Steps between C-alpha positions, in 0.01 A plus 500: 500500500836640391477773763411293804837405637706817479603674815314817588534739207365821649610783272518580132881516533511147648273375224723659236810345657331158521397502132836640390705251701305178449328540166656771285864554602590648159234769523593840639338556838319807364323273250368285787366816662327592174344154470374513858357847441263355239320324788293702749642542850169452677438165668153475351666431165723208414470126496278333596296760314156613614582413862513855631682542830521124554787262426795736530716278723792744491502862380614433138348151463211583267720722286771235469239232428356717221842566348612137507161374380499745211858430395459123534149452362262785421705748297720225358185332367385826343839551340504144366148536360595827330812352340333170404211679334737730311712207377211265422172695484315205346566273799204540736574570865297554814601632840348489844549621853384315807321675782315202638691494828454871567470540876743221587703653785851618408513314165184590308496303173855372503718326243388139476159554659339431162604135540301475821202686358476343158636150530413411856170689513538626856158655459275436203452861394492707184879527481567128521218398267560769237876460499475124462258546209728752329807280554331191359366695204848637431664159527249343262444789257792744547235757590352543849167616355404212269358268762510706820170390646312825444739722694565852373716547191869531581642759258828446322764715663613648168152631418487771765774409751248365747520209734258286694491562874365211706332562835340233721145580388541663160738582218557828328708638216743779589739717304862394529625853564520524881830623647585642159766737635685209659464294183649779291782547751583128485502507119720808493745345748488131404876486444575576865210306651662163454565265785 
């Protein structure tokens, strides 16, 4: 959603200028180019992920959406989980990623769509039912697995750095290591990647 309303950003140079001007003015422009280079140039990649050639409403849209989504949510979550587990390894934590709106034109599974899926039950499917069960179990027991209604075990993030991935019809556990080169770049350059 953070990439919808920009003017046409058609080139890597325009994308670098946009990020440098509006988000990271203290970062050297070359560092923006390096960050962008950690994302593939092909339009089949980028956010919304797994949408192939679809949903690229301007030439750098999916790339910008991936960068902003990672810096705002995905890689920031991973960084927080890493730090929190290092500081307090005895405090249990779980992580998830939502893919239940995969296929939604332009947006995919967007920020806030979990509210529609889980709390308003747009469609009674695996994602809404399982997520509600995990949430209620966590609220009542501080563990999503204690009373989760027979859904698959949700592993603690600290155990193997895995997270639950919810789809409309099933859930799966995935390793939290995707876009590792970008994650490492963000960690190495955290001082200049401040808004």
